[in-house]
Every structure is written in C-alpha cells, then in structure tokens.
C-alpha positions in Angstrom: 104.7 40.4 -126.3 107.2 43.0 -127.4 107.6 44.2 -123.9 108.6 40.8 -122.6 112.4 40.9 -122.2 114.7 39.1 -119.8 115.3 42.3 -117.8 111.5 42.7 -117.4 111.1 39.1 -116.2 114.0 39.7 -113.7 112.1 42.7 -112.4 109.0 40.6 -111.7 110.8 37.9 -109.7 110.6 38.0 -105.9 114.4 37.5 -105.4 117.6 36.2 -107.1 116.8 32.6 -106.1 113.5 32.8 -108.0 115.3 34.1 -111.1 117.9 31.2 -110.9 115.2 28.6 -110.4 113.1 29.9 -113.3 116.1 29.9 -115.7 117.1 26.4 -114.5 113.7 25.0 -115.6 114.4 26.3 -119.1 118.0 24.8 -119.2 116.6 21.5 -118.1 113.9 21.6 -120.8 111.2 21.2 -118.2 108.4 22.6 -120.5 107.0 19.9 -122.8 104.2 22.3 -123.9 104.7 26.0 -124.7 101.8 28.0 -126.2 100.7 31.5 -127.0 97.4 33.0 -128.0 96.8 34.4 -131.5 96.1 37.9 -130.0 99.4 37.9 -128.1 97.7 38.5 -124.7 98.7 35.3 -123.0 101.4 32.6 -122.9 100.7 29.3 -121.2 102.1 25.8 -121.0 103.0 22.8 -118.9 106.0 22.3 -116.7 107.3 19.0 -115.3 107.0 18.7 -111.5 107.6 16.2 -108.8 104.3 14.5 -109.4 102.7 12.5 -112.2 100.8 15.5 -113.6 102.7 18.6 -114.9 102.0 22.0 -113.5 99.8 24.2 -115.8 101.0 27.8 -115.8 100.1 31.0 -117.6 100.8 34.7 -117.8 97.9 36.8 -118.9 98.4 40.4 -120.2 94.8 41.2 -121.0 95.3 44.3 -118.9 98.5 46.0 -120.1 101.1 46.5 -117.4 99.2 44.3 -115.0 100.1 40.7 -115.7 98.0 37.9 -114.0 100.0 34.9 -113.0 98.3 31.5 -112.7 99.8 28.1 -111.8 98.5 24.8 -110.4 101.6 24.5 -108.2 101.2 25.0 -104.4 103.8 27.9 -104.2 102.7 31.1 -102.5 105.2 33.1 -104.4 103.9 35.2 -107.3 105.2 34.8 -109.9 106.3 31.3 -109.0 109.3 29.6 -110.6 107.1 28.0 -113.2 105.7 31.3 -114.3 109.2 32.8 -114.4 110.5 29.8 -116.4 107.6 30.1 -118.9 108.6 33.8 -119.5 112.3 33.0 -119.7 111.5 30.3 -122.2 109.8 33.0 -124.3 112.6 35.5 -124.0 115.2 32.9 -124.9 113.6 32.2 -128.2 111.9 28.8 -127.5 109.2 27.8 -129.9 105.6 28.7 -128.7 102.9 27.1 -130.7 99.7 29.2 -131.4 96.8 27.8 -129.6 93.3 28.8 -128.4 93.1 30.2 -124.9 92.1 27.4 -122.5 88.4 27.5 -121.4 89.3 27.7 -117.7 91.3 30.9 -118.3 88.5 32.4 -120.4 86.1 31.6 -117.6 88.4 33.4 -115.0 88.8 36.4 -117.4 85.0 36.6 -117.7 84.5 36.6 -113.9 87.2 39.3 -113.4 85.5 41.5 -116.1 82.1 41.1 -114.3 83.7 42.2 -111.0 85.1 45.3 -112.7 81.7 46.1 -114.3 80.0 45.8 -110.9 82.5 48.3 -109.4 81.9 50.8 -112.2 78.2 50.3 -112.2 78.0 51.2 -108.6 78.7 54.9 -109.4 81.1 55.5 -112.3 81.2 59.2 -111.8 81.7 59.3 -108.1 85.1 60.3 -106.9 87.1 58.0 -104.6 85.5 58.2 -101.2 87.7 59.5 -98.5 88.4 57.1 -95.7 86.7 57.9 -92.4 89.0 58.3 -89.4 88.2 56.4 -86.2 88.8 59.3 -83.8 88.7 57.2 -80.7 91.5 54.9 -82.0 93.5 57.9 -83.3 93.4 59.7 -80.0 94.5 56.5 -78.2 97.4 56.0 -80.6 98.5 59.6 -80.3 98.5 59.4 -76.5 100.7 56.3 -76.7 103.0 58.0 -79.2 103.4 61.0 -76.8 104.2 58.6 -73.9 106.8 56.9 -76.0 108.4 60.2 -77.0 108.8 61.1 -73.3 110.4 57.7 -72.7 112.8 58.2 -75.6 113.7 61.7 -74.4 114.6 60.4 -71.0 116.7 57.7 -72.5 118.7 60.2 -74.6 119.1 62.4 -71.5 120.6 59.4 -69.6 123.0 58.7 -72.4 124.2 62.2 -72.7 124.3 62.8 -68.9 126.5 59.7 -68.3 128.9 60.8 -71.0 129.3 59.2 -74.4 132.9 58.3 -73.5 131.7 56.2 -70.5 129.3 54.0 -72.4 130.4 50.4 -71.8 128.8 47.1 -72.9 126.4 47.0 -70.0 125.2 50.6 -70.5 124.7 49.9 -74.2 122.8 46.7 -73.5 120.5 48.6 -71.1 120.0 51.3 -73.7 119.2 48.7 -76.4 116.6 47.0 -74.1 115.0 50.4 -73.3 114.9 51.2 -77.0 113.3 47.8 -77.7 110.4 48.7 -75.4 109.5 51.7 -77.6 108.1 49.2 -80.0 104.9 49.3 -78.0 104.4 53.1 -78.6 103.9 53.3 -82.4 107.1 55.4 -83.0 109.3 53.0 -85.1 111.2 55.9 -86.7 112.3 57.3 -83.3 113.0 53.8 -82.1 115.2 52.9 -85.1 117.1 56.2 -84.7 117.9 55.4 -81.1 119.0 51.9 -82.1 121.3 53.3 -84.8 122.8 55.6 -82.2 123.9 52.8 -79.9 125.0 50.7 -82.9 127.6 53.3 -83.7 129.5 52.5 -80.5 129.3 48.7 -81.2 130.7 48.7 -84.7 133.6 51.1 -84.2 136.6 50.2 -82.2 137.9 53.7 -82.3 135.1 55.5 -80.4 136.4 59.0 -81.1 135.9 58.4 -84.8 132.1 58.2 -84.4 131.6 61.2 -82.1 130.9 63.6 -85.0 128.3 61.2 -86.5 126.7 60.6 -83.1 126.4 64.3 -82.3 124.6 64.8 -85.7 122.3 61.9 -84.8 121.6 63.4 -81.4 120.8 66.7 -83.0 118.4 64.9 -85.4 116.8 63.0 -82.5 116.3 66.2 -80.4 114.7 68.0 -83.3 112.6 64.9 -84.2 111.3 64.6 -80.6 110.5 68.3 -80.4 108.7 68.5 -83.7 106.9 65.2 -83.2 105.6 66.3 -79.8 104.3 69.6 -81.1 102.7 68.0 -84.1 101.0 65.2 -82.1 99.8 67.6 -79.3 98.1 69.6 -82.1 96.4 66.6 -83.5 95.4 65.4 -80.0 93.6 68.7 -79.4 92.1 68.6 -82.8 91.8 65.2 -84.5 90.4 66.7 -87.6 93.7 68.4 -88.4 95.1 67.0 -91.7 98.3 64.9 -91.6 101.6 66.6 -92.5 101.8 65.9 -96.2 104.7 68.3 -96.9 107.6 67.2 -94.8 108.9 63.7 -93.9 107.8 64.1 -90.3 105.0 61.5 -90.5 107.4 59.0 -92.1 110.0 59.7 -89.4 107.4 59.0 -86.6 106.5 55.8 -88.4 103.5 56.3 -90.7 103.5 54.1 -93.8 101.8 56.1 -96.6 99.2 54.2 -98.5 98.6 54.7 -102.2 95.0 55.8 -101.4 96.2 58.4 -99.0 98.6 59.9 -101.6 95.8 60.0 -104.1 93.6 61.9 -101.7 96.4 64.4 -101.1 96.9 65.0 -104.8 100.4 63.5 -104.8 99.7 61.2 -107.7 100.2 62.0 -111.4 99.3 60.1 -114.5 101.7 58.7 -117.0 105.3 59.0 -116.0 108.5 57.7 -117.5 111.6 57.0 -115.4 115.1 55.5 -116.0 117.1 54.1 -113.2 120.6 55.5 -112.8 121.8 53.7 -109.7 120.8 50.9 -107.4 121.9 49.3 -104.2 120.7 46.8 -101.6 121.9 47.0 -98.0 121.1 45.8 -94.5 119.8 48.2 -91.9 120.4 46.6 -88.5 118.7 49.4 -86.6 115.4 48.9 -88.5 115.8 45.1 -88.7 115.3 45.2 -92.5 116.9 44.7 -95.9 116.5 47.8 -98.0 116.5 48.0 -101.8 117.1 51.5 -103.0 117.0 53.0 -106.6 117.7 56.4 -107.9 115.7 57.4 -111.0 115.6 60.2 -113.5 112.1 61.5 -114.2 112.1 62.0 -118.0 109.3 64.6 -117.8 110.4 66.8 -114.9 114.2 66.1 -114.9 114.0 65.4 -111.1 115.9 62.6 -109.4 113.5 60.4 -107.5 114.1 57.6 -105.0 112.5 54.2 -104.7 112.9 52.3 -101.5 111.6 48.8 -100.6 111.8 47.6 -97.0 112.0 43.9 -96.4 111.9 43.0 -92.6 114.3 40.2 -91.7 111.4 38.0 -90.5 109.3 38.5 -93.7 112.0 39.0 -96.3 111.3 35.7 -98.2 107.6 36.8 -98.7 108.5 40.3 -100.2 109.8 40.7 -103.7 113.5 41.6 -103.8 114.1 44.6 -106.1 117.0 44.7 -108.6 118.6 46.9 -111.1 116.4 47.9 -114.1 118.0 49.1 -117.3 114.8 49.9 -119.3 112.6 52.9 -119.2 109.7 52.3 -116.8 106.4 53.7 -118.0 103.9 54.0 -115.2 100.2 54.6 -115.4 100.4 56.5 -112.1 103.4 57.9 -110.2 102.9 58.6 -106.5 105.3 61.0 -104.7 105.8 60.8 -101.0 106.2 64.0 -98.9 109.8 65.2 -99.0 112.3 67.6 -100.5 115.1 67.1 -103.0 114.9 63.4 -103.8 111.3 62.5 -103.2 110.5 58.9 -102.7 108.1 57.6 -105.4 106.1 54.4 -106.1 103.8 52.9 -108.7 101.7 49.9 -109.1 101.3 49.2 -112.8 104.1 49.7 -115.4 105.3 48.7 -118.8 108.9 48.8 -120.1 110.7 50.0 -123.2 114.3 50.2 -124.3 116.0 53.5 -123.6 117.2 55.5 -126.6 119.4 58.5 -127.3 116.5 60.9 -126.8 116.1 59.7 -123.2 119.8 60.1 -122.5 119.7 63.6 -123.9 116.8 64.5 -121.7 118.7 63.3 -118.6 121.8 65.3 -119.6 119.8 68.4 -120.2 118.4 68.3 -116.7 121.9 68.3 -115.1 123.1 71.3 -113.1 126.2 73.1 -114.2 127.2 75.5 -111.5 128.9 73.8 -108.5 128.7 76.8 -106.1 124.9 76.8 -106.7 124.7 73.1 -106.2 126.7 73.2 -103.0 124.5 76.0 -101.7 121.4 74.0 -102.4 122.7 70.8 -100.8 123.8 72.7 -97.7 120.3 74.2 -97.3 118.9 70.7 -97.4 121.2 69.0 -95.0 121.1 71.8 -92.4 117.5 70.9 -91.7 117.7 68.2 -89.0 114.9 66.0 -90.5 116.0 66.3 -94.1 118.0 63.7 -96.0 121.6 64.0 -95.1 122.7 62.3 -98.3 121.0 64.1 -101.3 121.7 62.9 -104.8 122.1 65.2 -107.7 122.9 65.2 -111.4 125.8 67.4 -112.4 127.4 68.5 -115.7 131.2 68.5 -115.3 134.1 69.6 -117.5 136.6 67.2 -116.0 137.3 64.6 -113.4 140.8 65.3 -112.3 143.2 63.2 -110.2 144.9 65.3 -107.5 147.1 62.7 -105.8 147.5 58.9 -105.5 144.0 58.4 -104.1 142.0 61.6 -104.6 139.8 63.1 -107.3 138.0 66.3 -107.8 135.1 67.2 -110.1 135.5 70.5 -112.1 132.7 72.5 -113.6 132.9 74.8 -116.7 134.2 77.7 -114.5 136.9 75.6 -112.9 135.1 75.3 -109.5 136.0 72.1 -107.7 134.0 69.5 -105.8 135.9 66.8 -103.9 135.1 63.2 -104.9 135.3 60.5 -102.2 133.8 57.2 -101.0 131.4 58.5 -98.4 130.8 56.6 -95.1 127.1 56.2 -95.6 127.3 54.0 -98.7 129.9 51.6 -97.4 130.8 50.9 -101.0 133.7 52.2 -103.1 133.3 53.7 -106.6 136.1 56.2 -106.9 138.6 53.3 -107.4 136.7 52.5 -110.7 137.4 55.9 -112.2 140.9 55.1 -113.6 139.3 52.0 -115.3 136.9 54.1 -117.3 137.4 55.2 -120.9 139.1 58.6 -120.8 136.2 60.1 -122.9 133.9 59.5 -119.9 136.1 61.7 -117.7 135.5 65.0 -119.6 132.4 67.0 -120.6 129.8 64.5 -119.3 127.0 64.3 -116.8 127.5 62.5 -113.4 125.1 61.4 -110.7 126.6 61.9 -107.2 125.6 61.4 -103.6 126.7 64.1 -101.1 127.9 63.8 -97.5 129.3 66.3 -95.0 132.8 65.1 -94.0 133.0 66.3 -90.4 136.7 65.3 -90.0 137.7 67.7 -92.8 134.6 69.9 -92.4 133.8 69.8 -96.1 131.1 68.6 -98.5 132.1 65.5 -100.5 130.4 63.7 -103.3 130.6 60.0 -104.3 130.1 59.2 -108.0 127.2 56.8 -108.7 127.0 56.8 -112.5 128.0 58.8 -115.6 125.5 59.6 -118.3 126.4 60.2 -121.9 124.4 60.9 -125.0 124.2 57.2 -125.6 124.3 55.3 -122.3 124.4 55.2 -118.5 127.6 53.9 -117.1 126.8 52.7 -113.6 129.4 52.7 -110.9 126.8 51.6 -108.3 124.3 49.0 -109.4 
C-alpha cells in the first residue's frame, strides 16, 4: 500500500465534489469497520449509509496500477464516495485491522482470473487483430463530410463577403445557426472552429481588437478546409488508404483516436515516467466542453507532452475531472497522438511515486539554452496553419529581468532576450507572481513557458508556467 497517498486518491476521484464527500466521511467517523489483507493487496470496510445496513466497500490492487472498486451502494460513480473515503481513511493514518479477504471478493477474483485465462488460451501468441473497416459506412461518412465542408466554405465566404465590420447580432445569429447544422456532417473540428470565429465578435466590445485573431482563424479554416477536402477525396477514391497518423488533420476533422488504433499504428511505447509541470481547467464554449489540460516532462525522452480530457457540458458529471498531480506517474503503456512539438499522450494503467532530485535534474538537463534557436523552432511550428499556435517549451535561463513597472524579459546565457507576458490564450495571469518568488528562482534556473504571437506588437511572447530547480517544481499555473 506504499503507493496509496492522498494525492493519488485525489487523482482517482471523478471531481472535486467527490473528493470533498470522501474526506467528509472520514471526518464524520462514518467507517465503523476498516480492514486490510495480510498480503497488502486489498483494503475493505463498512461505511454508514442512510439505511439500516452499512455499505460494504473495497479497493482491490491484485493487478498493480489497475485498482478494482467495489461497493454495495447504488452510485454509478467509480470510485464512489465510500471507496474514496476508505482510501482517505488509510492515507490519514486510521487503524486498519488485518483480516482475511471476504469470500465474495475471493469469488469475484477467481471469476476475473478465469476470464483472463480464457482470453490467453484462445491464442496467446497471436498479435492483436486489426479491426476491419466497413467500407460502405466509411464511404457514406466521407460523402457527408465533404458535403459539410462545402457548406462550411460557403458560410465563410458569406462572412468575408459581407465584411467583418458589418457583422451585427442578426448576422452572427444566422452564422451560429448555420454552424450548428454542421453537426450532422461528422466534422466537429471544423464546426467548433467556425463557432469560435463568431464567438470572438460576441465577447469583445472593441471589434477592431479581435481582427488580427479572426484573420488568423480564417487562415486556419481555409487551410483546414482545403487539406480536409483533398484528404477525404483521396480516401473516397481509395477507402483502403491508411488514416493520416502523422499530422493533426484527423483530429481537426473530428476523429477521436482509440487506444487500439494507436497501438496498430505503433504509437504506443512500454513503461514511461512523467512528471506534471503545469495544469489548468477551462471552458471551451465553441466545443461545448470543459477541458482539463496538463503539461508533462517525459523523464526518458525529455520531451514536453500534453494531456487533454474533454468533458462535454451535458455529460460532465459522468466523466472524471482531472486535477494537478505532483508525483511521478509510471505508466505501463504510453500512447502518443499524431502531432508535432507537444504531442498529446494518454495511458490507461499507472502507478505513482514521489519525485526526487534525480527526476528534477533530468528535467533541467532537457531544457534548451539558446533563445534564438528556440524562437526559430517555435516560429516554424506556428507558421503551419494546422499546428498548435501555443507551443510549450522548457528553457534554461540566466536571469528574469524587470524592464519597467509591468514588463519582464527572459535572458539566456548569451544575453539574448525573450519577452515575458500574460498571453491572451490562457486568460490567466502568472507574470504578476514573479516579484513574489524567492530571488534565487529568478537566476540560473529552468522555466516552462507557453508561446503566442502578439499581432499588436508583431512579436513572439512567452508566459511562464513553472520554474524547475534541482529540488522542486515551482508552479505558477496549476
């Protein structure tokens, strides 16, 4: 049970409310019975409920990194608040008596083992079978996508022809209604990009201030429509063509990559270790989703990866809300999505351990030192219309210097400067935290930053997300 820490339990909870409810059960002494097995693979107990009989709950770690939650309560949430409370009771130091594993759990374990044995017995040496494509359904879907793309193209032409400055509430409402109709054509990426375009004019009173952003969005949409049409026409002619597994085009169109697909494409590697350096949750009105986003250092490759969990407004309560994680995550498998600089990753099973100085030193060693080289690399990424316009990089700096009342610059070892600012994309400030930091953190350290092109001043700016030292990660965004 060494891996069971409060931070780990927090990471298992569906949302912050579940965390609070689980901890409240411990505070109220709602567990009259707390037990653990002699072999340390399971904790179980009873929790007072609203009825006469207590709820019987357990957490089974027979398979490391893949806990099984069981509870007699009617909740559809896994883990439920009783499971969470049981784990919080353990991490808070409550006394758990050693007891034999209950017979019903042993029976469930045995049935699960038999199911696994049957799967292996079928053909233990056979590789994972590739999924067969229903060509008829695929061609029908592609035809619908191409029709939707033509509709989107006409909508953009209407917006541009009428003039961005003349878009009133009625025109925006009409554009929103037309964009909503694209939901029938399997192109959610293009649809949300169009919605985001019209949203720019609704949230800004000073219309001229958004023109630069809107023009960039129009450029992206034009390129997206062109590339999507070429790609889909190619697959329409030859359905056997493989999916685009190198760029983000499939994801832009709206494909949700499955773990099995990423395995087939060779985009899964075994045994990875990652440490989260920054985290944020935000609302994307255009997509109609809450998004939980984390930036991680890959302790093997030194790359900065991205995790992103989408929680649609209508289904948010049924999807686990992600949170900051401060321990090293050890995954059995790490899947990488198609992409460029900050590739999105995911995993299914993981264990946790405390980060140490060796981990922090690995992260620091992976940081880039030459700002001119970094700027060149970032500009090459963002000039591609379909690439991420806000790449994140780890930089070694000599000094964070204040230039005036509200401005800071980052200096490398050669004295080259990089402007620091609160970028529009994040909608959160971190530069105002710099004067509050220990002065030792402002010289000769490593910093994680997110880039954005400031069109008003026509320059590349970076917003600090965290500072990494030989002993810790100081988060400014978490």
